[in-house]
C-alpha positions, 0 to 999 in steps of 0.5 A: 500500500502506498500510504502517501497516495492513500493519505493524499486520496483521502484528503482529496476525497474529503474535500470533494464529497465531505467526511460523511460520504467519504466515510460511508463509501470508503469504510464500506468497501474497506470492510469488504476488501481493504486492498480494493479500498486502497486502490480506489482511493490511492490511484484516482484521488491520490495520484490523478486528482492531485495532479496539476492542470485541471481543478476538481471542478473540471476533473468532476466534469470529465469523470461524470462524462466518462461515467455517462459514456460507460453507462456506470450509473452506480458511480454517477451518484457519487460523482454528481455529489462530488461535482456539486461540492467542487463547484459545478452548477446543476445546469452545468451537470445537465449540459454535460449530460446533454453533451453526451447525447451524440457520443454516448447515446440516448439510453445512457444519457437518459439514465444519467438524467434520471440519476441526476433528477433523483439526486437534485430532488433529494437535495432540493435543487431546482435546475435553471436556478443557477447561472451558466458562465460562458 
C-alpha cells in the first residue's frame, strides 16, 4: 500500500464529497476488501486528482462524462455529489449530460438524467436556478 497516495486520496476525497460520504463509501468497501479500498482511493484521488492542470471542478466534469459514456450509473451518484461540492452548477451537470447525447447515446444519457433528477430532488435543487458562465 502506498500510504502517501492513500493519505493524499483521502484528503482529496474529503474535500470533494465531505467526511460523511467519504466515510460511508470508503469504510464500506474497506470492510469488504481493504486492498480494493486502497486502490480506489490511492490511484484516482491520490495520484490523478492531485495532479496539476485541471481543478476538481473540471476533473468532476470529465469523470461524470466518462461515467455517462460507460453507462456506470452506480458511480454517477457519487460523482454528481462530488461535482456539486467542487463547484459545478446543476445546469452545468445537465449540459454535460446533454453533451453526451451524440457520443454516448440516448439510453445512457437518459439514465444519467434520471440519476441526476433523483439526486437534485433529494437535495432540493431546482435546475435553471443557477447561472451558466460562458
